[in-house]
N, CA, C and O atoms as CSV, one atom per row, in Angstrom:
chain,resi,resn,atom,element,x,y,z
A,1,MET,N,N,166.364,120.262,71.788
A,1,MET,CA,C,165.992,118.938,72.253
A,1,MET,C,C,167.217,118.300,72.908
A,1,MET,O,O,168.291,118.237,72.310
A,2,ASN,N,N,167.044,117.834,74.130
A,2,ASN,CA,C,168.144,117.250,74.882
A,2,ASN,C,C,168.022,115.731,74.855
A,2,ASN,O,O,167.073,115.170,75.403
A,3,PHE,N,N,168.985,115.067,74.215
A,3,PHE,CA,C,168.969,113.610,74.126
A,3,PHE,C,C,170.062,113.072,75.031
A,3,PHE,O,O,171.247,113.294,74.782
A,4,ASP,N,N,169.664,112.361,76.085
A,4,ASP,CA,C,170.626,111.846,77.046
A,4,ASP,C,C,170.279,110.404,77.415
A,4,ASP,O,O,169.437,109.777,76.772
A,5,THR,N,N,170.925,109.892,78.441
A,5,THR,CA,C,170.686,108.517,78.876
A,5,THR,C,C,169.234,108.296,79.274
A,5,THR,O,O,168.666,107.240,78.995
A,6,ASN,N,N,168.637,109.277,79.919
A,6,ASN,CA,C,167.229,109.150,80.298
A,6,ASN,C,C,166.348,108.958,79.070
A,6,ASN,O,O,165.436,108.130,79.082
A,7,GLU,N,N,166.613,109.710,78.021
A,7,GLU,CA,C,165.825,109.569,76.791
A,7,GLU,C,C,166.095,108.226,76.120
A,7,GLU,O,O,165.188,107.639,75.531
A,8,LEU,N,N,167.331,107.732,76.202
A,8,LEU,CA,C,167.635,106.410,75.641
A,8,LEU,C,C,166.808,105.341,76.350
A,8,LEU,O,O,166.222,104.474,75.700
A,9,ILE,N,N,166.759,105.401,77.670
A,9,ILE,CA,C,165.929,104.463,78.433
A,9,ILE,C,C,164.463,104.643,78.032
A,9,ILE,O,O,163.738,103.662,77.866
A,10,GLY,N,N,164.033,105.879,77.880
A,10,GLY,CA,C,162.663,106.156,77.470
A,10,GLY,C,C,162.344,105.586,76.095
A,10,GLY,O,O,161.254,105.054,75.881
A,11,PHE,N,N,163.296,105.694,75.155
A,11,PHE,CA,C,163.062,105.151,73.812
A,11,PHE,C,C,162.980,103.632,73.828
A,11,PHE,O,O,162.150,103.053,73.128
A,12,VAL,N,N,163.830,102.975,74.616
A,12,VAL,CA,C,163.756,101.515,74.714
A,12,VAL,C,C,162.410,101.110,75.305
A,12,VAL,O,O,161.761,100.196,74.794
A,13,ALA,N,N,161.984,101.779,76.374
A,13,ALA,CA,C,160.674,101.497,76.968
A,13,ALA,C,C,159.554,101.775,75.967
A,13,ALA,O,O,158.613,100.990,75.851
A,14,ALA,N,N,159.654,102.889,75.249
A,14,ALA,CA,C,158.650,103.252,74.251
A,14,ALA,C,C,158.563,102.200,73.155
A,14,ALA,O,O,157.472,101.798,72.753
A,15,LEU,N,N,159.699,101.767,72.686
A,15,LEU,CA,C,159.736,100.758,71.628
A,15,LEU,C,C,159.082,99.462,72.088
A,15,LEU,O,O,158.257,98.891,71.375
A,16,LEU,N,N,159.448,99.001,73.274
A,16,LEU,CA,C,158.902,97.738,73.783
A,16,LEU,C,C,157.398,97.822,74.028
A,16,LEU,O,O,156.661,96.915,73.642
A,17,THR,N,N,156.934,98.891,74.661
A,17,THR,CA,C,155.501,98.977,74.948
A,17,THR,C,C,154.681,99.204,73.685
A,17,THR,O,O,153.550,98.727,73.586
A,18,THR,N,N,155.237,99.923,72.727
A,18,THR,CA,C,154.524,100.143,71.470
A,18,THR,C,C,154.464,98.857,70.660
A,18,THR,O,O,153.417,98.520,70.107
A,19,ILE,N,N,155.567,98.145,70.586
A,19,ILE,CA,C,155.588,96.869,69.854
A,19,ILE,C,C,154.628,95.876,70.495
A,19,ILE,O,O,153.979,95.107,69.785
A,20,ALA,N,N,154.524,95.875,71.817
A,20,ALA,CA,C,153.636,94.945,72.515
A,20,ALA,C,C,152.177,95.182,72.144
A,20,ALA,O,O,151.377,94.247,72.186
A,21,PHE,N,N,151.819,96.390,71.787
A,21,PHE,CA,C,150.438,96.742,71.463
A,21,PHE,C,C,150.078,96.393,70.018
A,21,PHE,O,O,148.907,96.157,69.719
A,22,LEU,N,N,151.045,96.358,69.134
A,22,LEU,CA,C,150.771,96.176,67.702
A,22,LEU,C,C,150.165,94.821,67.324
A,22,LEU,O,O,149.325,94.786,66.424
A,23,PRO,N,N,150.542,93.699,67.959
A,23,PRO,CA,C,149.892,92.431,67.594
A,23,PRO,C,C,148.369,92.444,67.778
A,23,PRO,O,O,147.646,91.812,67.008
A,24,GLN,N,N,147.883,93.165,68.798
A,24,GLN,CA,C,146.430,93.260,68.994
A,24,GLN,C,C,145.781,94.005,67.834
A,24,GLN,O,O,144.721,93.612,67.349
A,25,VAL,N,N,146.416,95.068,67.400
A,25,VAL,CA,C,145.885,95.833,66.267
A,25,VAL,C,C,145.869,94.953,65.019
A,25,VAL,O,O,144.878,94.927,64.290
A,26,TYR,N,N,146.960,94.236,64.774
A,26,TYR,CA,C,147.062,93.381,63.594
A,26,TYR,C,C,146.024,92.250,63.640
A,26,TYR,O,O,145.343,91.981,62.650
A,27,LYS,N,N,145.913,91.594,64.800
A,27,LYS,CA,C,144.965,90.489,64.935
A,27,LYS,C,C,143.529,90.972,64.717
A,27,LYS,O,O,142.742,90.312,64.039
A,28,THR,N,N,143.204,92.107,65.286
A,28,THR,CA,C,141.851,92.650,65.122
A,28,THR,C,C,141.588,92.998,63.668
A,28,THR,O,O,140.499,92.748,63.151
A,29,TRP,N,N,142.570,93.566,63.015
A,29,TRP,CA,C,142.428,93.925,61.599
A,29,TRP,C,C,142.215,92.675,60.744
A,29,TRP,O,O,141.353,92.666,59.866
A,30,LYS,N,N,142.991,91.625,60.995
A,30,LYS,CA,C,142.895,90.409,60.181
A,30,LYS,C,C,141.605,89.624,60.454
A,30,LYS,O,O,140.955,89.158,59.519
A,31,THR,N,N,141.237,89.478,61.724
A,31,THR,CA,C,140.091,88.637,62.065
A,31,THR,C,C,138.763,89.396,62.074
A,31,THR,O,O,137.692,88.803,61.950
A,32,LYS,N,N,138.856,90.709,62.223
A,32,LYS,CA,C,137.667,91.556,62.348
A,32,LYS,C,C,136.822,91.166,63.570
A,32,LYS,O,O,135.635,91.485,63.635
A,33,ASP,N,N,137.433,90.486,64.523
A,33,ASP,CA,C,136.769,90.087,65.766
A,33,ASP,C,C,137.059,91.132,66.838
A,33,ASP,O,O,138.181,91.234,67.335
A,34,VAL,N,N,136.042,91.897,67.183
A,34,VAL,CA,C,136.203,92.960,68.183
A,34,VAL,C,C,135.449,92.636,69.475
A,34,VAL,O,O,135.307,93.493,70.348
A,35,SER,N,N,134.974,91.408,69.591
A,35,SER,CA,C,134.144,91.044,70.739
A,35,SER,C,C,134.897,91.166,72.064
A,35,SER,O,O,134.274,91.419,73.095
A,36,SER,N,N,136.187,90.996,72.060
A,36,SER,CA,C,136.941,91.072,73.313
A,36,SER,C,C,137.427,92.491,73.628
A,36,SER,O,O,138.048,92.715,74.667
A,37,LEU,N,N,137.154,93.436,72.748
A,37,LEU,CA,C,137.577,94.812,72.981
A,37,LEU,C,C,136.447,95.594,73.645
A,37,LEU,O,O,135.322,95.629,73.147
A,38,SER,N,N,136.761,96.210,74.761
A,38,SER,CA,C,135.784,97.007,75.488
A,38,SER,C,C,135.860,98.450,75.006
A,38,SER,O,O,136.916,99.078,75.085
A,39,LEU,N,N,134.754,98.973,74.512
A,39,LEU,CA,C,134.722,100.356,74.033
A,39,LEU,C,C,135.036,101.359,75.155
A,39,LEU,O,O,135.822,102.280,74.933
A,40,PRO,N,N,134.449,101.212,76.351
A,40,PRO,CA,C,134.811,102.158,77.418
A,40,PRO,C,C,136.305,102.119,77.749
A,40,PRO,O,O,136.914,103.165,77.974
A,41,MET,N,N,136.900,100.924,77.782
A,41,MET,CA,C,138.331,100.810,78.054
A,41,MET,C,C,139.137,101.508,76.968
A,41,MET,O,O,140.082,102.239,77.266
A,42,LEU,N,N,138.771,101.288,75.721
A,42,LEU,CA,C,139.495,101.919,74.623
A,42,LEU,C,C,139.393,103.444,74.683
A,42,LEU,O,O,140.372,104.143,74.423
A,43,LEU,N,N,138.222,103.953,75.022
A,43,LEU,CA,C,138.042,105.406,75.118
A,43,LEU,C,C,138.847,105.997,76.271
A,43,LEU,O,O,139.462,107.054,76.125
A,44,LEU,N,N,138.843,105.320,77.412
A,44,LEU,CA,C,139.651,105.788,78.549
A,44,LEU,C,C,141.141,105.712,78.222
A,44,LEU,O,O,141.898,106.636,78.522
A,45,PHE,N,N,141.555,104.609,77.606
A,45,PHE,CA,C,142.959,104.435,77.234
A,45,PHE,C,C,143.386,105.520,76.247
A,45,PHE,O,O,144.455,106.113,76.390
A,46,PHE,N,N,142.546,105.773,75.248
A,46,PHE,CA,C,142.825,106.790,74.241
A,46,PHE,C,C,142.996,108.163,74.886
A,46,PHE,O,O,143.924,108.902,74.556
A,47,THR,N,N,142.098,108.494,75.805
A,47,THR,CA,C,142.181,109.781,76.500
A,47,THR,C,C,143.476,109.874,77.305
A,47,THR,O,O,144.154,110.901,77.281
A,48,GLY,N,N,143.812,108.813,78.008
A,48,GLY,CA,C,145.050,108.791,78.786
A,48,GLY,C,C,146.286,108.943,77.912
A,48,GLY,O,O,147.205,109.688,78.251
A,49,VAL,N,N,146.306,108.242,76.796
A,49,VAL,CA,C,147.454,108.323,75.892
A,49,VAL,C,C,147.564,109.721,75.275
A,49,VAL,O,O,148.667,110.239,75.105
A,50,LEU,N,N,146.426,110.328,74.942
A,50,LEU,CA,C,146.466,111.707,74.439
A,50,LEU,C,C,147.071,112.653,75.479
A,50,LEU,O,O,147.864,113.534,75.145
A,51,LEU,N,N,146.689,112.460,76.733
A,51,LEU,CA,C,147.247,113.300,77.790
A,51,LEU,C,C,148.745,113.051,77.980
A,51,LEU,O,O,149.506,113.994,78.199
A,52,TRP,N,N,149.174,111.787,77.897
A,52,TRP,CA,C,150.609,111.485,77.968
A,52,TRP,C,C,151.355,112.117,76.796
A,52,TRP,O,O,152.472,112.608,76.960
A,53,LEU,N,N,150.743,112.103,75.622
A,53,LEU,CA,C,151.354,112.740,74.457
A,53,LEU,C,C,151.509,114.238,74.699
A,53,LEU,O,O,152.565,114.808,74.423
A,54,ALA,N,N,150.471,114.869,75.208
A,54,ALA,CA,C,150.543,116.298,75.511
A,54,ALA,C,C,151.631,116.566,76.545
A,54,ALA,O,O,152.385,117.530,76.418
A,55,TYR,N,N,151.714,115.729,77.554
A,55,TYR,CA,C,152.743,115.868,78.584
A,55,TYR,C,C,154.143,115.734,77.968
A,55,TYR,O,O,155.043,116.514,78.279
A,56,GLY,N,N,154.312,114.746,77.099
A,56,GLY,CA,C,155.603,114.557,76.432
A,56,GLY,C,C,155.996,115.763,75.594
A,56,GLY,O,O,157.166,116.142,75.549
A,57,ILE,N,N,155.011,116.366,74.928
A,57,ILE,CA,C,155.276,117.564,74.128
A,57,ILE,C,C,155.678,118.718,75.054
A,57,ILE,O,O,156.639,119.436,74.778
A,58,LEU,N,N,154.945,118.888,76.138
A,58,LEU,CA,C,155.259,119.964,77.083
A,58,LEU,C,C,156.629,119.777,77.733
A,58,LEU,O,O,157.326,120.754,78.007
A,59,LYS,N,N,157.017,118.522,77.978
A,59,LYS,CA,C,158.311,118.224,78.584
A,59,LYS,C,C,159.433,118.140,77.544
A,59,LYS,O,O,160.600,117.970,77.895
A,60,ASP,N,N,159.070,118.260,76.262
A,60,ASP,CA,C,160.039,118.135,75.172
A,60,ASP,C,C,160.793,116.803,75.253
A,60,ASP,O,O,162.020,116.754,75.164
A,61,SER,N,N,160.019,115.727,75.425
A,61,SER,CA,C,160.587,114.387,75.560
A,61,SER,C,C,160.332,113.589,74.283
A,61,SER,O,O,159.216,113.122,74.057
A,62,PRO,N,N,161.354,113.430,73.452
A,62,PRO,CA,C,161.163,112.686,72.197
A,62,PRO,C,C,160.646,111.262,72.406
A,62,PRO,O,O,159.826,110.782,71.624
A,63,SER,N,N,161.115,110.591,73.449
A,63,SER,CA,C,160.665,109.216,73.666
A,63,SER,C,C,159.180,109.164,74.013
A,63,SER,O,O,158.467,108.281,73.536
A,64,MET,N,N,158.712,110.085,74.825
A,64,MET,CA,C,157.287,110.115,75.174
A,64,MET,C,C,156.435,110.498,73.966
A,64,MET,O,O,155.343,109.962,73.774
A,65,ILE,N,N,156.930,111.409,73.170
A,65,ILE,CA,C,156.204,111.827,71.973
A,65,ILE,C,C,156.111,110.653,70.990
A,65,ILE,O,O,155.045,110.397,70.429
A,66,PHE,N,N,157.209,109.952,70.786
A,66,PHE,CA,C,157.226,108.800,69.880
A,66,PHE,C,C,156.269,107.712,70.359
A,66,PHE,O,O,155.420,107.240,69.604
A,67,ALA,N,N,156.419,107.320,71.627
A,67,ALA,CA,C,155.611,106.211,72.154
A,67,ALA,C,C,154.128,106.542,72.121
A,67,ALA,O,O,153.319,105.748,71.640
A,68,ASN,N,N,153.775,107.699,72.626
A,68,ASN,CA,C,152.361,108.034,72.730
A,68,ASN,C,C,151.764,108.451,71.400
A,68,ASN,O,O,150.577,108.225,71.164
A,69,GLY,N,N,152.550,109.050,70.530
A,69,GLY,CA,C,152.065,109.356,69.182
A,69,GLY,C,C,151.727,108.079,68.422
A,69,GLY,O,O,150.689,107.991,67.766
A,70,THR,N,N,152.612,107.095,68.518
A,70,THR,CA,C,152.380,105.810,67.860
A,70,THR,C,C,151.185,105.089,68.476
A,70,THR,O,O,150.377,104.498,67.760
A,71,THR,N,N,151.074,105.137,69.791
A,71,THR,CA,C,149.976,104.462,70.473
A,71,THR,C,C,148.647,105.145,70.188
A,71,THR,O,O,147.618,104.472,70.115
A,72,VAL,N,N,148.641,106.460,70.027
A,72,VAL,CA,C,147.408,107.164,69.640
A,72,VAL,C,C,146.908,106.619,68.304
A,72,VAL,O,O,145.720,106.334,68.150
A,73,VAL,N,N,147.809,106.478,67.350
A,73,VAL,CA,C,147.424,105.963,66.031
A,73,VAL,C,C,146.885,104.533,66.155
A,73,VAL,O,O,145.857,104.203,65.563
A,74,SER,N,N,147.572,103.696,66.915
A,74,SER,CA,C,147.129,102.311,67.100
A,74,SER,C,C,145.761,102.252,67.764
A,74,SER,O,O,144.911,101.452,67.373
A,75,THR,N,N,145.551,103.090,68.756
A,75,THR,CA,C,144.280,103.098,69.466
A,75,THR,C,C,143.149,103.614,68.581
A,75,THR,O,O,142.025,103.118,68.652
A,76,VAL,N,N,143.444,104.604,67.751
A,76,VAL,CA,C,142.439,105.093,66.801
A,76,VAL,C,C,142.033,103.954,65.861
A,76,VAL,O,O,140.853,103.799,65.544
A,77,LEU,N,N,142.999,103.168,65.420
A,77,LEU,CA,C,142.682,102.023,64.556
A,77,LEU,C,C,141.779,101.029,65.287
A,77,LEU,O,O,140.794,100.556,64.720
A,78,LEU,N,N,142.110,100.708,66.551
A,78,LEU,CA,C,141.281,99.773,67.301
A,78,LEU,C,C,139.878,100.331,67.517
A,78,LEU,O,O,138.894,99.599,67.409
A,79,LEU,N,N,139.783,101.614,67.818
A,79,LEU,CA,C,138.458,102.233,67.972
A,79,LEU,C,C,137.667,102.159,66.666
A,79,LEU,O,O,136.470,101.872,66.667
A,80,ARG,N,N,138.342,102.418,65.573
A,80,ARG,CA,C,137.674,102.341,64.261
A,80,ARG,C,C,137.193,100.917,63.992
A,80,ARG,O,O,136.066,100.711,63.540
A,81,PHE,N,N,138.057,99.931,64.275
A,81,PHE,CA,C,137.668,98.534,64.074
A,81,PHE,C,C,136.495,98.170,64.983
A,81,PHE,O,O,135.565,97.487,64.555
A,82,LYS,N,N,136.538,98.621,66.228
A,82,LYS,CA,C,135.472,98.303,67.182
A,82,LYS,C,C,134.128,98.831,66.676
A,82,LYS,O,O,133.111,98.142,66.764
A,83,ILE,N,N,134.130,100.022,66.162
A,83,ILE,CA,C,132.890,100.616,65.663
A,83,ILE,C,C,132.449,99.957,64.358
A,83,ILE,O,O,131.269,99.656,64.175
A,84,LYS,N,N,133.402,99.734,63.451
A,84,LYS,CA,C,133.090,99.196,62.134
A,84,LYS,C,C,132.648,97.730,62.184
A,84,LYS,O,O,131.707,97.344,61.489
A,85,TYR,N,N,133.315,96.921,62.994
A,85,TYR,CA,C,133.057,95.476,62.992
A,85,TYR,C,C,132.159,95.015,64.128
A,85,TYR,O,O,131.934,93.814,64.276
A,86,HIS,N,N,131.637,95.937,64.937
A,86,HIS,CA,C,130.754,95.560,66.048
A,86,HIS,C,C,129.488,94.933,65.492
A,86,HIS,O,O,128.827,95.490,64.615
A,87,LYS,N,N,129.161,93.743,66.032
A,87,LYS,CA,C,127.944,93.061,65.604
A,87,LYS,C,C,126.771,93.626,66.369
A,87,LYS,O,O,126.781,93.695,67.598
A,88,LYS,N,N,125.781,94.020,65.637
A,88,LYS,CA,C,124.596,94.634,66.247
A,88,LYS,C,C,123.569,93.615,66.640
A,88,LYS,O,O,122.515,93.973,67.166
């Protein structure tokens, strides 16, 4: 694994973008209000993040693996909340 300046920049970007996503997960968990979450958007986003994770693994990029691995987990939580708390 090669850790250099590029990876440092990647980790800072990963940290900021991952942290930016967490308040939505927390708010949805606390309020159980999923009305503003679009299921198609979440599914497309999840697919894209999975592909970015695969790309990061193939490129052996720790920052991409960290960011997208964390975001996959967050998105799975939002998808679970969307399905569980959706008003029929």
